[in-house]
N, C-alpha and C positions, 0 to 999 in steps of 0.2 A: 183498768188493768185487772185481769183475773188473778185468782190465787196462784194458779200454776205459773203465770207469767211473772208474778212477783217472786215466787220461789226460785225460778230459773235465773232471774236477774240477780237476786241476792247471792246465789251459789256461784255464778260466774264472777261476781264482784269479789267474793271471798277468795276464790282461786287466784284472781288477778292480784289481789292485795298480798296474798301469800308469796306469789312469784316476785312481786315488786319488793317486798321486804327482804327476800333472798338476794336480789340484785343489789340492794343498798348495803346489805351485810358484806357481800363480796367486794363491793367498791371500797368500803371502809377498811376491810381487812387487808386490801392490797394497795392502799393509798400511797405507800412508800416503796412498792415493788417496782423495780426497773422494768420498763417495757410493757407495763400493764396499761391497757386502754380502758377508760371509763365505760361501764355498761349502762344501758338504758333499756327499759321494757317498752316494747311497741304493742299497743292495743288497738283494736278496731271493733266496731259494732258487728254483731253476728247477723248474717243474712237469713239464717234458717231458724234461729231461736232468739228470744228476748235476752238481752244482756251484752256482755263484752267478751271478746275473744283475744287470747294472747297470740299475737302473730310471731313474735320471736324476741330475742335479745340482741341488740345492736351494739357494736363497738363505736364509740364516739371519736372518729378519726376524720380530720380534714385532709384529703389527699394532697391538696396544694401545699398546705403548711408542712405536712410530712415530707413531701418531695423537696421543699425549700430547705428544711432542716437537714436532710440528708446531703444535699448539695453543699451547704455551708460546712457541714461536718467533714466532708471529704476534702474541701478546700483547706480547712484548718489542719487536717492531718498532713496534707501535702506541704503546707507552709511550715509546719513544725519540723518535719524531716529536714528541709533545707536550712531552716534557721539553726537547728542543732548542729548541722554539718559546718556551717560558717562560723558558729561560735567555737567549735573545736579547732577549726583552721586558724582562727584569730589567736587562740591560746597557743597554738604551735609556733607561730612566727613571732608572737609577742606584740606588744604595743610600744609606742614611742617612749613611754615612761617606765617600761619594764627593763630592769637591769640585765635580764637574761634574754632579751629579744635579739633577733639577728642584727638589727640596727645598732643596739648597744654593744654587741660583741664586735661589730665592725669599727665602732668608735674607739673601743678599748684597744683594738689591734693598731689602729692609726696612732693613738696616743703612745702606745708602747714603741712604735717605730720612731717617733720623734725623740723619745727618751734614749733609745739605742743610738740614734744618730749623734746625739750630744756626747755620748760616752761609748764609742764602739769597742773600747777595750774592756768594758764591764761584763763579766760573765753572768752575774745575776740579771742584768738588763736583757741580755741576749736570751737567757733562760725564760724570762717573763715574756719576751716577744714570741718565743716558740709556744708558750702556754696560751697566749692570747690568740695566736694564729690557729692553734688546735681547737680552742673554744669556738672560734668563728666557724671553722669547718664542721664541727660537731653540731652547732646550732642549726645549720642548714640541713645537714643529713638527718638529724633527729626530727626536724619538721617534716622532711620528706618521708621518713619512715612512719611518722604519725599519720600523715596523709594516706599512705598506703594502707595502714591499718583501718582507717576510716572507710576507705573504699572497699576493703575486704568485708567490713561489717555490713555495708550496704549489699554486697553480694550475698551474704548469709541471710540478711533480712528479706531479700527477694525470694530466696529458696523457701524460707519459712512462710511467707505470706502467700505464695502460690499454693502451698499445701493447705493453708487455712481457707482460701477461696474454694479449692476443690471440695474440701469437707463441707463448707457452708452450702455450696450448690447441691451436694448430695442431700443435705439436711432439708433444704427447701423443697427439693423434689419429693422426699418422703412425706413431708408435711402436706404438700399438695395432694398427694394420694389419700392421706388420712382424712383431710378436710372433705374431699369429694365423697368418700365412703360415709363419713359422719352426716353430711348433708343429705345424702340419699336415704339414710336411716332416720331422718328427722331429728337428729341430735344437735345440741348447741355446739358450735365450733369456735366460739370466741377465744377460749384458752389456746386452741391450736393456732388460731390466727395471731395471737400474741407471740407464741413461740416462733412462728414463721417471720413475723416482723423483726424480732430480735436477730434471727439468723441473717435476714437481709441487711439489717443495720451493720452487722459484723463484716459482711461482704462489701457493703457500700463504703466503709471507711478505707478499704484497700483499693477497690475499684468502684468509682461512682456508678450507680445503676439507675435505670429508668424501669419502673414496675408497670406492667400492663396487665389489666384484669382479663382473664379468660373465662369460659363457661365453667359451671359447676364449682365455683369458688377457687379455681386455679389462677396462678399468676405466672407471667413470663418476665424474665429479666434480661435487659439489654444494657451494655455499657454505654456511657455517654458518648463514646467514640464510635458507637454503632455495632460493636461485636455482640453476637448472640451468646449469652451466658446460660440461659435456661428458657427453653420453649418446648415443653413436653419432656424431653430428656435434657439432663445437665451437660454442659460442655466440660471438657477436660483441658486444664492448663498444664503445660509441661515446660520445665526449665532445668538445665543441667548446670549445677553450681560447681565451682572450683574451691578447694580449701584455702587458697591464698591467691591474691591478685598481685601481679607485678606491673610496674609502670608501662612496659611495652605491650601489655595485653589489652586488647580492645575487642568490642563486638564486631567492628568493621573488619579486622584481620582474622576473625574466626577463632580467636583464642578465648573469648568469653561468649557465653551462650546468650541468645535472645529468648524471646517468649513465643510459645506456640499455643494456639487454641485449636483443639481437635486436629493437631498435627500441621496446622497452617501457620507459618510465621506471621507475626503482627508487628506493626510499628509501635515501638515503646517510647517514642519521643513525646514531647509536651502536647502535640496535636494528634497523637495516634489513637489506637483503638482503646487504650486503657488510660486516657488522659485524666488528670486529676487524681486525687487520692494518694495514699502512701506508696503504693507499688510503683506508680509512674515517677514519684519523687526519688525513690531509691535508684531506679534506672537512670534518672537524670544525674544524680550524684555520681553514680558509678561510671557512666559513659560520657558525661559532658563536664560537669562542674569540677570533679576531681582531676580529670584529664587536663583541663585548662590550668588548674592550680599547679599541677605537676610541671607543665610547660613553663610556668612562671618561675618556679624554684629551679628548674633545670637551666633556664636562661641565666639566672644569677650565678649558679654554680659554674656554668661554662665560662661566663665572663670573668669570674674570679680566677679560674685556672689559666685562662689565656693571658690575663694581665701579668702573670708571674712566670710564664713559660717562654718568654721571648729570649732568644740567645744573645741579643744585644744587651739585655739587662744583666744576664749572668753568662759571661763568656765561657765558663767551664762546662756549660751544657752542650750536649750534642744535638743534632737535628731532631732526634726522636727521644731525647731524655726528658722525663717528667720534671716539671718545675717545682716551685714551693708548694702549690696545691695540686693534687693529682686525682686521676680517675682510678680510685682504689689502688694507688701505687703506680699507675700506668700513664703513658703519654696520652694527651687528649686526642680522641678520635672523632672527627666532625660527623662521621656516619653513625656514631653510637652515642647520641646525646640523651636518648630517652632513659630517664632514671639516673642521670649522672649526679643529681643532687643527693640521691641516696648513697652514692658511692664516693662522695667527696671526702678526701682525707688529706692530712698534712703529710708532706714528704717524710718518709720513715727516717731519713738521715738526720733530720733536725727535731723530730718529734720526741718529746720527753718520755713517751711510752715506747719509743723505738730505740734508735742508736743514741739519740740525745746529744749529737755533736753540734751544739748551737753556734759554735764559731763559724760554721759553714754559712750561716745567715749573713755574715760579714765578708767572708773570703771566697764564697762560691760553693754551690751544693756538691760539685764534683772535684773540688780542689784537692790537690795531692797532699797538702799539708797546711799548717797554719800560715797565714800571711801577715801583713802589717796590721798590728792591733789598733792603730790609730786611723786606719783608712775606712771612712764611712761612706765611700762612694756607692757601693752596692746597696747599702741600707737606704741611702738617699734615692737611689733608683727605684727601690721598692715603694717608697713614699710617693715618688712621682707617678709610678704606674698606678697606684691606688687613686690618684687624683686626676689621671688623664681621661680624656673623653673617648668613649668607644660607642659604636652603634650596637644596640641590643634590641632584639625583637622576640615577642611572644604573643600568644593569642590574647591574654588578659592585659598585658602591659602595653601592647602595641609596639611600635618602632620608635626608638628615641636614642639620641646621642647624649650619653650621660657619663658621669664618673661613678665610682663604686658606691659612694655615700648616697648620691641621688637615686641610683638604681634601688638600693636597699629601702630608702624612704618611699619610693614609688610602690615597691612591693607591699610594704606594710599599709600604705594608704589605700591601695587597690583592694586588699583583703578586708580592710576596715570598712570601706564604702560598700562593698558587696554584702558584708555581714549586716551593716545598718539597713540596707535595702531589704534584706531578708527579714529582719526584725520588724520593719514597718509592714511588710506583707503579712507577717504573722499577727500583728496587732489588729490589722483590718479584718483578717479572717476570723480572729477570735471574737471581735465585736459583732460581726455578722452572724456567727454561730450562736452567740449568746442571745441576740435579738430573736432569732428563729426558734431557739429553745424555749424562750419565754412565751412566745406565741403558742407553741405546742403544749407547754405546761398549763396554759390558761384553759386548755380543754381537758386537763387531767382531773383527778378526783379532788373535789372541794369538800372537806369534812363537814363544814358548817352547812353547806347546801344539802349534803346527804342526810344530815340529822333533821333538817327541815322537811325533806321528803319523807323521812321516816315518821314524822308526826302526822303528815297528811295521810300517809298510808294507814296509820293507826286510826285516824278519824274515819277513813273510808271503810276500814274493817269493822269498826264499831257500828257504822250506819247500816252496813249490810247484815251484820249480826242482829241488829234491832229489827230489820225487816223480817228475818227468819223467825224471830221471837213473835212478832205480830202474826205471821202466817200460821205459826204453831197454835197460837191462841184462837185464831179464826177457825182452824180445823177442829180444835176441841169443841168450840161452840157449835159448829155444824154437826158434829157427831152426837152432841147431847140433844139436838132438836128431835 
């Protein structure tokens, strides 16, 4: 090897060692930085001169692992939204052991009826019967209102997440352009790629995406349902939210907005263009899960009204007079059952918050005056009505011939089972995401490994410096000859 070759080899080695130490320092400094991908220096032998050549700095990312982690993260977000909704729904209707649940309120009402039947002349017992009946009506209407609020919350979440996706797509588009310009100028783009990966992660949690590499460092994004989100130019998602959702409002009847991508309506169902992720979960909560739960509560409210609206039970009632339980004070309308659980109230004539004439529970809601204080026949009729078998039908509960207690138990059991299934799905999604995250973290910065690399770099630097020292001594020797 000539002196010149040795000199060139040592100089390129020192340059490479300097760049390598810079990469190690950056890795150590960002070991705990979210979204940071480990850097590594790529070297090759120089074809034109003796020594090594720095090709560039690579981001250590396994596309398959990254894609798997994003998929499981989106699934976890989807499962979390549904699990949270079912947990809220279960709290609203209560559990079998909850003294404030719908089932407990119905049991208390039944027990109060039995006590009133034994002493129909007792004013305090009739007053308690009215209080228990009102508590039962309120437990159902409060659950329905809580359900409506949860549905409205999903409506607001959809609106917010559509804005986040639009902003994220614009950000990825801008970073694509900056990366292309930086690459053309020969600059390192690793930091820009980190920023772009974080922006894609934020989009992916809402709408799961497939990332496709394009020329000049560009990427294209497609939803797992096949919608084009970014390919050159970013797509624009649009959604018209409403400030409050009512039980009768659905996407099917046009009272609630669907989702459009570049002005084209897309399917928001579980198998549609935005399937998976939190956005699809909120659409499913708003358009399917909460609607079915509303139907279940409406079925129970309708059943309760009809059981006590029979004119043969209370002969003082006219053909269209409301019974003990009412649709916001009105007679039951079979054509207006949507949201009836929200409107369920106790008849104002016997309500303690209304006229409070509880003797009408014994003598008839429309009785002209007080009747026989010892006559418990109407109270017994109420008890019989509560225990009689009626056919009730709803999407979630199916069709069954049951008494009021069994219907209430079926309602709580159904909500409990669906909530348990959602929790199981959440546990599975969480485990899958944790496993993929661990695989991705295995590629992240290892401080011990980086310190070992730093020692090797130090040795290489010292060796190349030694070569330069020897070259310098040789040149001095040659010059003295």
